[in-house]
N, C-alpha and C positions, 0 to 999 in steps of 0.2 A: 955605806956605813950603818952602823947601830946605835940607838940611843944609850948612853951610860944608863944603867938600870941599879938601883939595890934593891934591897928587900928590908919590912919592916921588922918589927920583933915577932911578929906571928909569921912572916914568911910571904907577905903580900909584896908584889913586885911595885916599886916605888920608883917614879924618875922623877928627880931634880929640875927644876926650873929657875936658870940664874939669872940675875939682875943685869941688864942690859945695859937700859937707859934709866931716866926719869924726863917726861915731858916738862921742862920750865912752864910752859904754857898753861898746864894743867895744875900743876906741884902751887899748893898755897902754904907751902912751910909749916904746916902744923906739928909737925916733927913726931907724929905718931911711929912712922916709920922707922926712925932713930931710936925710938924707945925699945923697939922688938927683936931690933937686930944685935945679937949678941956678939957679932964677927967682926964689927967697925967698919961695916961697909959704905957707910954712909957719911956724908958730912954738909953741913948748914953752909950757905951760899948766900951772899946779899947779891941783887940787882940793883943797878944806876938806873938811873932818869934815861940813859941813852941804851940801856938794854945790856949792858957788860957787869960780868959778875966782878964781883969786890967783897971785901972782907966786911963781913955785918956786924963785925965789933968795932969797926974802927970809927972811931968820932968825927974823923976829917973827912970821910966820904958820907953824902946822901944815899941811905939806902930806899928805893923804892919801894922794896918788897923782897922776901927771904924766900928761897927754893931749897929743898935737897938735891944734893949731885950724888954720883956715885963716885965716890973718892978712891974705893981700895976694890976693884971688881974682882980680885983675884981672892979675895977672902970669903966670898959668898958662899956657901955650901948648898943652895939652891934649894931652903925649905920654903920661900915664899912666905914667910909670916909678914914681910912687909906690902906684899900687894894684899893680903887680909885685911891689913887695917886701913888701907888707903882710900880713904871715901872720895877721890875724883879719878880714880884710876889712872893714874898719870904715869905708871912703870911698865917696861916693856920687860918680859923674863923669856927665856928659851930654855929647851933642853939642849944638852951635851952631848954633840956627834963623838963615838970614838974611832 
């Protein structure tokens, strides 16, 4: 198999790296990745005191901390903008095999 490759405007080869996962132990929920993603790939999720994902906006649940999650992986275009702004290197990206 070979990697899916595209070209930039000047013809330079470019290999997209798609977002696979976000390590919730490293993610601090700052939202920088969310702000730069133009494709709606990410979602803010809460983590309760038991370590269970929960709605961060539900007042009935005590949220221990917030983290970003990959909500729509199929929408990722592989631009890696989210990785560029992540200060904790919490994300895993991989190229796509054809």
